C-alpha positions as CSV (number, residue, x, y, z in Angstrom):
1,M,-7.6,0.0,-7.3
2,P,-9.1,-3.5,-6.8
3,G,-7.0,-6.4,-8.0
4,G,-7.3,-10.2,-8.2
5,G,-5.2,-13.2,-7.3
6,G,-4.6,-12.2,-3.6
7,C,-2.4,-9.2,-4.4
8,F,-2.6,-6.0,-2.3
9,E,-0.8,-2.9,-3.4
10,L,-1.1,0.6,-2.1
11,S,0.0,3.6,-4.3
12,V,-0.3,7.3,-3.9
13,N,0.0,9.5,-7.0
14,G,1.5,6.6,-8.9
15,E,4.2,5.8,-6.3
16,L,4.0,2.3,-4.9
17,I,4.0,2.5,-1.1
18,Y,3.3,-1.2,-0.2
19,S,3.1,-4.5,-2.0
20,K,1.8,-7.7,-0.4
21,L,3.3,-9.5,-3.4
22,K,6.8,-8.5,-2.3
23,T,6.3,-9.1,1.5
24,G,3.8,-11.9,1.5
25,E,1.8,-10.3,4.3
26,F,-0.7,-7.4,4.8
27,P,0.8,-4.1,6.1
28,D,0.3,-2.5,9.4
29,E,-2.8,-0.2,9.0
30,Q,-1.5,2.7,11.1
31,K,1.9,2.7,9.3
32,M,0.1,2.8,5.9
33,L,-2.1,5.6,7.0
34,A,0.9,7.6,8.1
35,E,2.7,6.9,4.8
36,V,-0.3,8.1,2.8
37,G,-0.7,11.2,5.0
38,K,3.0,12.1,4.4
39,R,2.5,11.9,0.6
40,L,-0.7,13.9,0.5
41,K,0.7,17.0,2.3
């Protein structure tokens, strides 16, 4: 879901997987793809 203010959060089925607001940096793309894949199985 698009957001504003420089936030980037990734959720699957309502579960927060990654938050740029918490870490201050963008996630590793491959790691995030793997995390999403695990949750969609």
